[in-house]
C-alpha positions as CSV (number, residue, x, y, z in Angstrom):
1,M,52.0,-100.9,192.8
2,F,54.0,-102.2,189.9
3,V,53.0,-99.2,187.8
4,A,53.9,-96.9,190.5
5,L,57.4,-98.4,190.9
6,V,58.0,-98.3,187.1
7,A,57.1,-94.7,187.2
8,L,59.7,-94.1,189.9
9,F,62.4,-95.6,187.7
10,T,61.5,-93.5,184.7
11,M,60.6,-90.1,186.1
12,T,63.1,-87.3,186.1
13,A,62.9,-84.5,188.6
14,G,66.1,-82.5,188.7
15,A,69.6,-82.8,190.1
16,D,70.6,-84.2,193.4
17,A,70.5,-81.9,196.4
18,S,73.7,-81.0,198.2
19,G,75.2,-79.0,201.1
20,T,74.4,-81.1,204.2
21,P,77.2,-80.4,206.7
22,K,79.2,-83.3,208.0
23,E,77.8,-84.1,211.5
24,P,80.0,-85.1,214.4
25,S,79.3,-88.4,216.2
26,T,79.3,-86.7,219.6
27,G,78.7,-83.2,220.8
28,P,76.5,-80.4,219.5
29,A,74.7,-81.0,216.3
30,L,75.2,-78.8,213.3
31,F,71.9,-79.3,211.4
32,A,69.8,-77.4,214.0
33,P,70.4,-75.7,217.4
34,G,69.4,-77.6,220.5
35,F,70.3,-81.1,219.3
36,T,73.2,-83.2,220.7
37,H,74.9,-86.3,219.4
38,G,75.7,-89.1,221.8
39,K,76.4,-92.8,222.1
40,V,74.9,-95.4,224.4
41,A,76.1,-98.9,225.2
42,V,73.8,-101.9,224.3
43,D,74.3,-105.6,223.8
44,G,76.7,-106.0,220.9
45,G,78.2,-102.6,221.0
46,T,77.1,-98.9,221.1
47,L,74.3,-97.0,219.3
48,H,74.7,-93.5,218.0
49,Y,71.8,-91.1,218.6
50,V,70.8,-87.5,218.2
51,I,68.5,-86.0,220.8
52,G,66.8,-82.7,221.3
53,G,63.5,-81.0,222.4
54,S,61.4,-81.6,225.4
55,G,58.1,-83.3,226.2
56,P,56.8,-86.9,225.4
57,A,59.5,-88.9,223.6
58,I,59.4,-89.9,220.0
59,V,62.0,-92.5,218.7
60,L,62.9,-92.1,215.0
61,L,64.3,-95.2,213.2
62,H,65.7,-94.8,209.7
63,G,65.8,-97.3,206.8
64,W,68.3,-98.6,204.3
65,P,70.4,-97.2,202.6
66,Q,70.3,-94.2,204.9
67,T,71.1,-93.1,208.5
68,W,69.5,-90.9,211.1
69,L,70.1,-87.9,208.7
70,I,66.9,-88.7,206.8
71,W,65.0,-87.1,209.7
72,R,67.0,-83.8,209.9
73,Q,64.3,-81.8,208.2
74,V,61.5,-82.9,210.5
75,M,63.3,-83.1,213.8
76,P,63.4,-79.4,214.7
77,E,59.6,-79.0,214.3
78,L,58.8,-82.2,216.2
79,A,61.1,-81.0,219.0
80,R,58.9,-78.1,219.7
81,K,56.5,-80.4,221.6
82,H,58.5,-83.7,222.0
83,T,61.8,-85.1,223.0
84,V,63.1,-86.4,219.7
85,I,65.6,-89.3,219.6
86,A,66.9,-90.4,216.2
87,F,69.1,-93.5,216.3
88,D,71.5,-95.0,213.8
89,L,70.5,-98.7,213.5
90,P,73.2,-101.1,214.7
91,G,75.9,-101.4,212.2
92,L,74.9,-98.3,210.3
93,G,75.8,-94.7,210.5
94,D,77.9,-94.0,213.5
95,S,76.7,-97.0,215.5
96,S,79.1,-99.8,216.1
97,I,78.9,-103.0,214.0
98,P,77.7,-106.0,215.9
99,T,78.9,-109.5,214.8
100,G,75.3,-110.7,214.4
101,G,71.7,-110.1,215.5
102,Y,70.3,-108.3,212.4
103,D,66.9,-109.9,212.8
104,K,64.4,-107.3,213.7
105,V,63.5,-108.7,217.2
106,T,67.2,-108.5,218.3
107,T,67.5,-105.0,216.8
108,A,64.3,-103.9,218.5
109,Q,65.7,-105.2,221.8
110,R,68.9,-103.2,221.3
111,I,67.0,-100.0,220.5
112,H,64.8,-100.7,223.6
113,Q,68.0,-101.0,225.8
114,A,69.2,-97.7,224.5
115,V,65.9,-96.0,225.1
116,K,65.8,-97.3,228.7
117,R,69.5,-96.4,229.4
118,L,68.8,-92.8,228.1
119,G,66.1,-92.6,230.9
120,F,62.9,-93.1,228.9
121,N,60.2,-95.5,230.0
122,Q,57.6,-94.8,227.4
123,V,58.0,-93.6,223.9
124,A,56.2,-93.2,220.5
125,L,57.8,-94.8,217.5
126,L,58.3,-93.4,214.0
127,G,60.0,-95.7,211.5
128,H,60.8,-95.5,207.8
129,D,61.5,-98.5,205.6
130,L,63.7,-100.9,207.6
131,G,63.2,-98.7,210.7
132,A,59.4,-99.5,210.5
133,L,60.2,-103.2,210.4
134,V,62.2,-102.7,213.7
135,A,59.5,-100.6,215.2
136,Y,56.9,-103.3,214.9
137,P,58.5,-105.9,217.2
138,Y,59.5,-103.1,219.6
139,A,55.8,-102.2,219.9
140,R,54.7,-105.8,220.0
141,D,57.2,-107.0,222.6
142,F,57.0,-103.9,224.8
143,P,53.4,-102.8,224.3
144,T,53.0,-101.0,227.6
145,E,56.0,-98.9,226.8
146,V,54.8,-97.7,223.4
147,T,52.1,-95.1,223.1
148,R,51.8,-94.9,219.3
149,L,53.5,-96.3,216.2
150,A,53.8,-94.7,212.8
151,A,55.3,-96.7,209.9
152,I,56.4,-95.1,206.6
153,E,56.8,-96.9,203.3
154,T,57.0,-100.6,204.0
155,P,54.8,-103.6,204.4
156,L,55.7,-106.0,207.1
157,A,57.8,-109.1,206.5
158,G,55.4,-112.0,206.3
159,F,52.5,-109.7,205.5
160,G,53.3,-108.2,202.1
161,L,57.1,-107.4,202.0
162,E,57.8,-110.6,200.0
163,E,55.4,-109.4,197.2
164,L,57.9,-106.7,196.4
165,Y,60.9,-109.0,195.7
166,G,60.0,-109.3,192.0
167,L,59.8,-105.5,191.6
168,S,63.4,-104.7,192.4
169,W,66.4,-106.9,192.2
170,H,68.0,-105.3,195.3
171,F,66.0,-107.5,197.6
172,R,67.5,-110.7,196.3
173,F,70.9,-109.2,195.9
174,N,71.2,-107.8,199.4
175,S,69.9,-111.0,201.0
176,S,72.3,-113.3,199.0
177,P,74.6,-115.2,201.3
178,A,78.1,-113.8,202.0
179,P,80.3,-113.1,200.3
180,I,78.3,-112.7,197.1
181,P,77.2,-109.1,197.4
182,E,80.4,-108.2,199.3
183,Q,82.6,-109.3,196.4
184,I,80.4,-107.9,193.6
185,M,79.9,-104.5,195.1
186,D,83.0,-102.3,195.7
187,N,83.4,-98.8,196.9
188,D,83.3,-97.3,193.4
189,D,79.9,-98.9,192.8
190,V,78.2,-97.3,195.8
191,P,76.9,-94.1,194.1
192,T,75.6,-96.2,191.1
193,Y,73.8,-98.8,193.3
194,L,72.5,-96.5,196.0
195,G,71.6,-93.9,193.3
196,M,69.3,-96.4,191.8
197,M,67.6,-96.8,195.2
198,F,67.2,-93.0,195.7
199,D,65.6,-92.9,192.2
200,F,62.6,-94.6,194.0
201,S,61.8,-91.0,195.0
202,Y,59.3,-88.9,193.1
203,R,61.2,-85.6,193.9
204,R,64.7,-86.8,193.1
205,D,66.1,-83.4,193.8
206,A,64.9,-83.5,197.4
207,V,67.1,-86.4,198.5
208,D,70.6,-85.3,199.5
209,R,72.5,-88.4,198.4
210,E,76.1,-87.7,199.1
211,P,76.0,-88.1,202.9
212,F,74.5,-91.6,202.4
213,Y,77.0,-92.6,199.7
214,A,79.7,-91.7,202.3
215,A,77.9,-93.6,205.0
216,Y,78.0,-96.8,203.0
217,A,81.5,-96.4,201.6
218,D,82.9,-98.7,204.3
219,P,82.4,-102.4,203.2
220,A,81.7,-103.4,206.8
221,R,78.7,-101.0,206.8
222,R,77.4,-102.5,203.6
223,T,77.7,-106.0,205.1
224,A,75.7,-104.8,208.1
225,G,73.0,-103.5,205.6
226,Y,73.0,-106.9,203.9
227,G,72.6,-108.5,207.3
228,Y,69.2,-106.8,207.8
229,Y,68.0,-108.2,204.4
230,R,69.4,-111.7,205.1
231,A,67.2,-111.8,208.2
232,F,64.0,-111.1,206.3
233,A,62.9,-114.7,206.0
234,G,63.3,-115.3,209.8
235,D,61.6,-112.0,210.4
236,A,58.6,-113.2,208.4
237,E,58.4,-116.4,210.4
238,N,58.6,-114.5,213.7
239,N,55.9,-112.0,212.6
240,K,53.5,-114.6,211.5
241,A,54.1,-116.7,214.6
242,N,53.3,-113.7,216.8
243,A,50.6,-112.0,214.8
244,A,48.0,-113.0,217.5
245,K,49.7,-110.5,219.8
246,R,47.8,-107.6,218.3
247,L,49.2,-104.2,218.8
248,P,47.1,-102.4,221.4
249,M,48.3,-98.9,220.5
250,P,47.1,-96.7,217.6
251,V,49.1,-97.3,214.4
252,L,49.5,-95.0,211.4
253,G,50.6,-96.3,208.0
254,I,52.1,-93.7,205.7
255,G,52.7,-94.3,202.1
256,G,54.0,-92.1,199.4
257,Q,51.5,-91.0,196.7
258,Y,53.8,-92.4,194.0
259,S,54.9,-95.5,195.9
260,F,53.0,-97.7,198.5
261,G,50.1,-95.3,199.3
262,P,47.5,-97.0,201.5
263,G,49.4,-100.4,201.2
264,V,51.4,-99.7,204.4
265,A,48.3,-99.5,206.5
266,D,46.8,-102.5,204.8
267,S,49.8,-104.6,205.9
268,F,49.7,-103.4,209.5
269,R,46.0,-104.3,209.8
270,K,47.2,-107.9,209.8
271,V,48.8,-107.3,213.3
272,A,46.9,-104.3,214.8
273,D,43.3,-103.3,215.3
274,D,43.5,-99.5,215.4
275,V,45.2,-98.7,212.1
276,R,44.9,-95.4,210.2
277,A,46.2,-94.7,206.7
278,A,47.7,-91.5,205.3
279,V,49.2,-90.9,201.8
280,A,52.0,-88.3,201.5
281,P,51.4,-86.1,198.5
282,D,54.1,-85.6,195.9
283,S,56.3,-88.3,197.4
284,G,57.8,-91.6,196.4
285,H,59.6,-93.8,198.9
286,F,61.6,-91.2,200.8
287,V,58.8,-89.2,202.4
288,P,60.9,-87.6,205.2
289,E,63.0,-85.8,202.6
290,E,60.5,-85.5,199.7
291,N,57.7,-83.9,201.7
292,P,59.0,-83.1,205.2
293,S,56.2,-80.4,205.7
294,F,53.5,-83.1,205.3
295,L,55.3,-85.4,207.6
296,V,55.7,-82.7,210.3
297,D,52.0,-81.9,210.1
298,C,50.9,-85.5,210.0
299,A,53.2,-86.5,213.0
300,G,52.0,-83.4,214.9
301,L,48.4,-84.6,214.6
302,F,49.1,-88.3,215.3
303,F,51.5,-87.8,218.1
304,G,49.8,-84.7,219.6
305,T,48.1,-84.6,222.9
306,E,44.8,-83.1,221.8
307,N,42.1,-83.9,219.2
308,T,42.7,-81.4,216.4
309,T,40.7,-81.0,213.2
310,P,43.0,-81.7,210.2
311,P,43.7,-78.5,208.3
312,R,43.9,-80.3,205.0
313,P,42.1,-83.4,203.6
314,E,45.3,-85.3,203.1
315,L,45.9,-85.1,206.8
316,A,42.6,-86.8,207.8
317,G,44.2,-90.1,208.5
318,C,46.8,-88.6,210.8
319,A,44.3,-87.1,213.3
320,R,43.9,-88.6,216.7
């Protein structure tokens, strides 16, 4: 894993992408027809979401330092057979900023409230990075309401996440007590700092960075992001204390070829029995942007309603 992460720091793969239109916070979406922005009230404020498609519902949860926009290239295809709901996590994107509750159990409860208030009683979950850490307690605490869970590019707190702290200083920096990162990091530093994070990609030209720089230009949004990291120690305690509540639904762990690979599935095997592993080719950490075609095909198999023979060997772990 260390070798893979060093390679991510040193590899060059072209200039940043650009051209993503500025999306509204309510009303018709711009990135694809048939999607709508909305907001729903939950404990602690409101959550922004983007919804489209029809059929069984899939909830998409992004990571840090991003927003729902990381899913924009996979949402139109998923919406052909599913109702797709992409949320901005509390405090991030266009969601309101709660005064607390950045632990993943509370965050999962807020997402669950939003899902129920939007009229959905059963969903599948697809989470990347921080979003996968939220998806786990959602599935664990509401097991009859989750059909399947797919986690991209993170081990769980308490079951491997801590082993990464020595590989990138951002873990310790983000989790430092207030106001240490708040006073060190100012608006002018955002592209430099977040640019380092986006260099964890293998295909650096595939990540459109500017919308995410803008999303974290507000110091209050950055503090919300730090809040999620400051909660990691408590998340680990909660996860280990509840590990006996094994996830009953199928789980898919997806890792980038040049990042965590099968390590995501290995972590989730500590808390679930039916765990499959898939490795996204030509990808580092940001799989939904680096290889959206793979993710569309993999999610189509895993969340599909029929047993289908994988058309390519790398999709074998995604099949039902």
